[in-house]
OpenMM code with the backbone's topology and positions (N, CA, C; nanometers):
from openmm import Vec3, app, unit

residues = "SER VAL THR ASP ASP HIS ASP PHE ILE TYR VAL VAL ILE GLU ASP ASP GLY ALA GLY ILE SER ARG ALA GLN ARG ILE GLU SER VAL GLY SER ARG LYS GLY ARG LYS MET LEU LEU ASP LEU GLU LYS ILE PHE ASN ALA ARG ASN ASP LYS LYS HIS MET THR LYS PHE GLU SER ASP LEU TYR PRO ASP PRO LEU TYR PRO GLY GLU SER PHE GLY THR ARG VAL SER LEU THR ILE PRO LYS ASN TYR SER TYR GLU LEU".split()
positions = [
    Vec3(0.8473, -0.4164, -0.5972),
    Vec3(0.9921, -0.4179, -0.5912),
    Vec3(1.0363, -0.3745, -0.4520),
    Vec3(1.1537, -0.4150, -0.4138),
    Vec3(1.2117, -0.3763, -0.2850),
    Vec3(1.3542, -0.3291, -0.3107),
    Vec3(1.3853, -0.2087, -0.2648),
    Vec3(1.5209, -0.1551, -0.2724),
    Vec3(1.5537, -0.0930, -0.1378),
    Vec3(1.6822, -0.0598, -0.1182),
    Vec3(1.7192, 0.0049, 0.0066),
    Vec3(1.8415, 0.0910, -0.0120),
    Vec3(1.8622, 0.1769, 0.0845),
    Vec3(1.9844, 0.2548, 0.0940),
    Vec3(2.0304, 0.2477, 0.2390),
    Vec3(2.1134, 0.3369, 0.2793),
    Vec3(2.1697, 0.3316, 0.4148),
    Vec3(2.0632, 0.3424, 0.5238),
    Vec3(1.9611, 0.4265, 0.5019),
    Vec3(1.8645, 0.4561, 0.6072),
    Vec3(1.7251, 0.3974, 0.5878),
    Vec3(1.6889, 0.3642, 0.4638),
    Vec3(1.5502, 0.3267, 0.4356),
    Vec3(1.5392, 0.2024, 0.3480),
    Vec3(1.4249, 0.1359, 0.3608),
    Vec3(1.3830, 0.0293, 0.2695),
    Vec3(1.2645, 0.0851, 0.1923),
    Vec3(1.2651, 0.0642, 0.0611),
    Vec3(1.1582, 0.1147, -0.0254),
    Vec3(1.0842, -0.0033, -0.0864),
    Vec3(0.9531, -0.0069, -0.0680),
    Vec3(0.8707, -0.1147, -0.1214),
    Vec3(0.7667, -0.0511, -0.2139),
    Vec3(0.7573, -0.1037, -0.3355),
    Vec3(0.6569, -0.0555, -0.4310),
    Vec3(0.5730, -0.1754, -0.4734),
    Vec3(0.4421, -0.1627, -0.4526),
    Vec3(0.3466, -0.2678, -0.4876),
    Vec3(0.2539, -0.2090, -0.5930),
    Vec3(0.2429, -0.2764, -0.7067),
    Vec3(0.1628, -0.2233, -0.8162),
    Vec3(0.0712, -0.3324, -0.8692),
    Vec3(-0.0518, -0.2942, -0.9041),
    Vec3(-0.1417, -0.3918, -0.9654),
    Vec3(-0.2163, -0.3274, -1.0816),
    Vec3(-0.2802, -0.4112, -1.1608),
    Vec3(-0.3526, -0.3625, -1.2784),
    Vec3(-0.5033, -0.3799, -1.2619),
    Vec3(-0.5505, -0.3676, -1.1378),
    Vec3(-0.6936, -0.3756, -1.1102),
    Vec3(-0.7635, -0.2458, -1.1467),
    Vec3(-0.8852, -0.2313, -1.1017),
    Vec3(-0.9691, -0.1157, -1.1365),
    Vec3(-0.9059, 0.0170, -1.0949),
    Vec3(-0.8331, 0.0173, -0.9873),
    Vec3(-0.7773, 0.1425, -0.9365),
    Vec3(-0.8690, 0.2014, -0.8302),
    Vec3(-0.8128, 0.2822, -0.7447),
    Vec3(-0.8873, 0.3376, -0.6317),
    Vec3(-1.0021, 0.4257, -0.6790),
    Vec3(-0.9741, 0.5164, -0.7717),
    Vec3(-1.0796, 0.6100, -0.8122),
    Vec3(-1.1939, 0.5394, -0.8859),
    Vec3(-1.1631, 0.4440, -0.9730),
    Vec3(-1.2699, 0.3716, -1.0425),
    Vec3(-1.3505, 0.2871, -0.9444),
    Vec3(-1.2839, 0.2218, -0.8520),
    Vec3(-1.3539, 0.1405, -0.7516),
    Vec3(-1.4524, 0.2262, -0.6722),
    Vec3(-1.4136, 0.3480, -0.6403),
    Vec3(-1.5042, 0.4379, -0.5680),
    Vec3(-1.6227, 0.4786, -0.6558),
    Vec3(-1.5967, 0.5043, -0.7833),
    Vec3(-1.7048, 0.5452, -0.8739),
    Vec3(-1.8077, 0.4350, -0.8947),
    Vec3(-1.7615, 0.3103, -0.9041),
    Vec3(-1.8556, 0.2000, -0.9278),
    Vec3(-1.9044, 0.1389, -0.7972),
    Vec3(-1.8666, 0.2038, -0.6854),
    Vec3(-1.9085, 0.1589, -0.5525),
    Vec3(-1.8717, 0.0126, -0.5275),
    Vec3(-1.7469, -0.0187, -0.5578),
    Vec3(-1.6939, -0.1528, -0.5349),
    Vec3(-1.7088, -0.1898, -0.3877),
    Vec3(-1.7499, -0.3113, -0.3632),
    Vec3(-1.7726, -0.3565, -0.2258),
    Vec3(-1.6384, -0.3822, -0.1574),
    Vec3(-1.6248, -0.3337, -0.0386),
    Vec3(-1.5048, -0.3522, 0.0413),
    Vec3(-1.5162, -0.2655, 0.1648),
    Vec3(-1.4435, -0.2995, 0.2669),
    Vec3(-1.4537, -0.2228, 0.3914),
    Vec3(-1.3800, -0.0897, 0.3817),
    Vec3(-1.2780, -0.0843, 0.2960),
    Vec3(-1.1940, 0.0348, 0.2811),
    Vec3(-1.1268, 0.0737, 0.4132),
    Vec3(-1.1180, -0.0209, 0.5030),
    Vec3(-1.0573, 0.0081, 0.6330),
    Vec3(-0.9069, -0.0162, 0.6331),
    Vec3(-0.8570, -0.0969, 0.5404),
    Vec3(-0.7151, -0.1288, 0.5372),
    Vec3(-0.6279, -0.0064, 0.5170),
    Vec3(-0.6644, 0.0771, 0.4217),
    Vec3(-0.5879, 0.1986, 0.3929),
    Vec3(-0.5895, 0.2920, 0.5137),
    Vec3(-0.7060, 0.3124, 0.5721),
    Vec3(-0.7181, 0.4001, 0.6888),
    Vec3(-0.6378, 0.3452, 0.8068),
    Vec3(-0.6451, 0.2152, 0.8292),
    Vec3(-0.5719, 0.1543, 0.9397),
    Vec3(-0.4213, 0.1725, 0.9206),
    Vec3(-0.3726, 0.1513, 0.7984),
    Vec3(-0.2305, 0.1678, 0.7709),
    Vec3(-0.1860, 0.3110, 0.7993),
    Vec3(-0.2631, 0.4076, 0.7546),
    Vec3(-0.2272, 0.5474, 0.7770),
    Vec3(-0.2378, 0.5874, 0.9241),
    Vec3(-0.3357, 0.5317, 0.9967),
    Vec3(-0.3478, 0.5587, 1.1406),
    Vec3(-0.2281, 0.5034, 1.2169),
    Vec3(-0.1869, 0.3809, 1.1842),
    Vec3(-0.0702, 0.3215, 1.2500),
    Vec3(0.0560, 0.4001, 1.2187),
    Vec3(0.0687, 0.4412, 1.0945),
    Vec3(0.1836, 0.5212, 1.0539),
    Vec3(0.1921, 0.6490, 1.1378),
    Vec3(0.0802, 0.7147, 1.1589),
    Vec3(0.0760, 0.8383, 1.2384),
    Vec3(0.1175, 0.8131, 1.3832),
    Vec3(0.0670, 0.7043, 1.4415),
    Vec3(0.0999, 0.6695, 1.5812),
    Vec3(0.2488, 0.6427, 1.5971),
    Vec3(0.3040, 0.5559, 1.5103),
    Vec3(0.4449, 0.5188, 1.5240),
    Vec3(0.5389, 0.6314, 1.4816),
    Vec3(0.5004, 0.7113, 1.3813),
    Vec3(0.5864, 0.8222, 1.3389),
    Vec3(0.6045, 0.9250, 1.4500),
    Vec3(0.5065, 0.9378, 1.5376),
    Vec3(0.5176, 1.0323, 1.6493),
    Vec3(0.6308, 0.9937, 1.7437),
    Vec3(0.6725, 0.8688, 1.7401),
    Vec3(0.7749, 0.8177, 1.8311),
    Vec3(0.9095, 0.7920, 1.7612),
    Vec3(0.9226, 0.8374, 1.6372),
    Vec3(1.0445, 0.8123, 1.5611),
    Vec3(1.0917, 0.9396, 1.4915),
    Vec3(1.2238, 0.9561, 1.4845),
    Vec3(1.2794, 1.0719, 1.4139),
    Vec3(1.2633, 1.0570, 1.2632),
    Vec3(1.2989, 0.9412, 1.2113),
    Vec3(1.2810, 0.9148, 1.0680),
    Vec3(1.1415, 0.8563, 1.0490),
    Vec3(1.0700, 0.9054, 0.9502),
    Vec3(0.9285, 0.8736, 0.9350),
    Vec3(0.9013, 0.7648, 0.8307),
    Vec3(0.8061, 0.6781, 0.8640),
    Vec3(0.7501, 0.5814, 0.7693),
    Vec3(0.6549, 0.6593, 0.6800),
    Vec3(0.6618, 0.6388, 0.5490),
    Vec3(0.5751, 0.7118, 0.4567),
    Vec3(0.5032, 0.6143, 0.3634),
    Vec3(0.3781, 0.6439, 0.3351),
    Vec3(0.2974, 0.5646, 0.2440),
    Vec3(0.2382, 0.6572, 0.1396),
    Vec3(0.2510, 0.6181, 0.0131),
    Vec3(0.1952, 0.6979, -0.0961),
    Vec3(0.1073, 0.6068, -0.1817),
    Vec3(-0.0156, 0.6503, -0.2081),
    Vec3(-0.1095, 0.5773, -0.2927),
    Vec3(-0.1248, 0.6517, -0.4247),
    Vec3(-0.1140, 0.5792, -0.5358),
    Vec3(-0.1360, 0.6367, -0.6678),
    Vec3(-0.2367, 0.5483, -0.7412),
    Vec3(-0.3290, 0.6126, -0.8099),
    Vec3(-0.4308, 0.5394, -0.8837),
    Vec3(-0.4300, 0.5849, -1.0293),
    Vec3(-0.5015, 0.5112, -1.1126),
    Vec3(-0.5156, 0.5461, -1.2547),
    Vec3(-0.3800, 0.5507, -1.3247),
    Vec3(-0.3054, 0.4426, -1.3144),
    Vec3(-0.1702, 0.4375, -1.3691),
    Vec3(-0.1670, 0.4200, -1.5203),
    Vec3(-0.2635, 0.3455, -1.5749),
    Vec3(-0.2600, 0.3084, -1.7158),
    Vec3(-0.3881, 0.3498, -1.7870),
    Vec3(-0.3779, 0.4058, -1.9073),
    Vec3(-0.4994, 0.4364, -1.9828),
    Vec3(-0.5679, 0.3067, -2.0250),
    Vec3(-0.6987, 0.3027, -2.0142),
    Vec3(-0.7757, 0.1835, -2.0488),
    Vec3(-0.8077, 0.1850, -2.1987),
    Vec3(-0.7530, 0.0895, -2.2749),
    Vec3(-0.7760, 0.0891, -2.4201),
    Vec3(-0.9212, 0.0566, -2.4571),
    Vec3(-0.9957, -0.0055, -2.3684),
    Vec3(-1.1347, -0.0415, -2.3970),
    Vec3(-1.2333, 0.0706, -2.3647),
    Vec3(-1.1939, 0.1590, -2.2732),
    Vec3(-1.2814, 0.2680, -2.2290),
    Vec3(-1.2042, 0.3997, -2.2357),
    Vec3(-1.2108, 0.4680, -2.3508),
    Vec3(-1.1369, 0.5952, -2.3646),
    Vec3(-1.1720, 0.6932, -2.2522),
    Vec3(-1.0706, 0.7577, -2.2004),
    Vec3(-1.0886, 0.8511, -2.0908),
    Vec3(-1.0828, 0.7866, -1.9539),
    Vec3(-1.0818, 0.6542, -1.9488),
    Vec3(-1.0734, 0.5809, -1.8219),
    Vec3(-0.9307, 0.5300, -1.8017),
    Vec3(-0.8946, 0.5063, -1.6783),
    Vec3(-0.7636, 0.4511, -1.6429),
    Vec3(-0.7823, 0.3450, -1.5366),
    Vec3(-0.6770, 0.2668, -1.5143),
    Vec3(-0.6825, 0.1615, -1.4144),
    Vec3(-0.5455, 0.1446, -1.3510),
    Vec3(-0.5411, 0.0632, -1.2447),
    Vec3(-0.4149, 0.0320, -1.1780),
    Vec3(-0.3923, 0.1144, -1.0530),
    Vec3(-0.3200, 0.0542, -0.9601),
    Vec3(-0.2867, 0.1200, -0.8335),
    Vec3(-0.1418, 0.0899, -0.7978),
    Vec3(-0.0754, 0.1880, -0.7403),
    Vec3(0.0617, 0.1699, -0.6898),
    Vec3(0.0641, 0.2190, -0.5458),
    Vec3(0.1197, 0.1385, -0.4575),
    Vec3(0.1409, 0.1771, -0.3183),
    Vec3(0.2914, 0.1762, -0.2950),
    Vec3(0.3448, 0.2884, -0.2511),
    Vec3(0.4881, 0.3009, -0.2235),
    Vec3(0.5080, 0.3222, -0.0742),
    Vec3(0.5922, 0.2389, -0.0151),
    Vec3(0.6234, 0.2471, 0.1273),
    Vec3(0.7699, 0.2855, 0.1442),
    Vec3(0.7960, 0.3785, 0.2329),
    Vec3(0.9324, 0.4136, 0.2713),
    Vec3(0.9429, 0.3803, 0.4195),
    Vec3(1.0293, 0.2833, 0.4510),
    Vec3(1.0387, 0.2310, 0.5864),
    Vec3(1.1794, 0.2560, 0.6412),
    Vec3(1.1917, 0.3342, 0.7472),
    Vec3(1.3232, 0.3552, 0.8073),
    Vec3(1.3791, 0.2230, 0.8621),
    Vec3(1.5085, 0.2022, 0.8433),
    Vec3(1.5696, 0.0787, 0.8928),
    Vec3(1.5781, 0.0768, 1.0453),
    Vec3(1.5989, 0.1892, 1.1073),
    Vec3(1.6032, 0.1966, 1.2537),
    Vec3(1.4744, 0.2586, 1.3034),
    Vec3(1.3680, 0.1821, 1.3013),
    Vec3(1.2334, 0.2308, 1.3334),
    Vec3(1.1807, 0.1522, 1.4523),
    Vec3(1.1298, 0.2217, 1.5493),
    Vec3(1.0782, 0.1554, 1.6684),
    Vec3(0.9264, 0.1393, 1.6581),
    Vec3(0.8795, 0.0176, 1.6816),
    Vec3(0.7364, -0.0113, 1.6806),
    Vec3(0.6822, -0.0240, 1.8234),
    Vec3(0.7596, 0.0216, 1.9202),
    Vec3(0.7141, 0.0173, 2.0603),
    Vec3(0.6215, 0.1345, 2.0871),
    Vec3(0.5181, 0.1081, 2.1672),
    Vec3(0.4244, 0.2141, 2.2032),
    Vec3(0.4536, 0.2713, 2.3387),
] * unit.nanometer
topology = app.Topology()
chain = topology.addChain("A")
for resn in residues:
    res = topology.addResidue(resn, chain)
    for name in ("N", "CA", "C"):
        topology.addAtom(name, app.Element.getBySymbol(name[0]), res)
């Protein structure tokens, strides 16, 4: 979903996949570099802006009916300032 107010745009992306914690437990194949790259860029650009870009990762959103005690799903929430400079 995408919403906004006077200062920020809010983006929420949700899926019903394995989830971050389960993927780590089963050693799911992937570079896992995307999350780190996003957070590194956020740190670089936030240093140059008063209002900060924020990223929140949530895992294990839904209880798994097939595997009691297990959960699945991931939500990524982005808070993006409307007046944000991407200049280095």
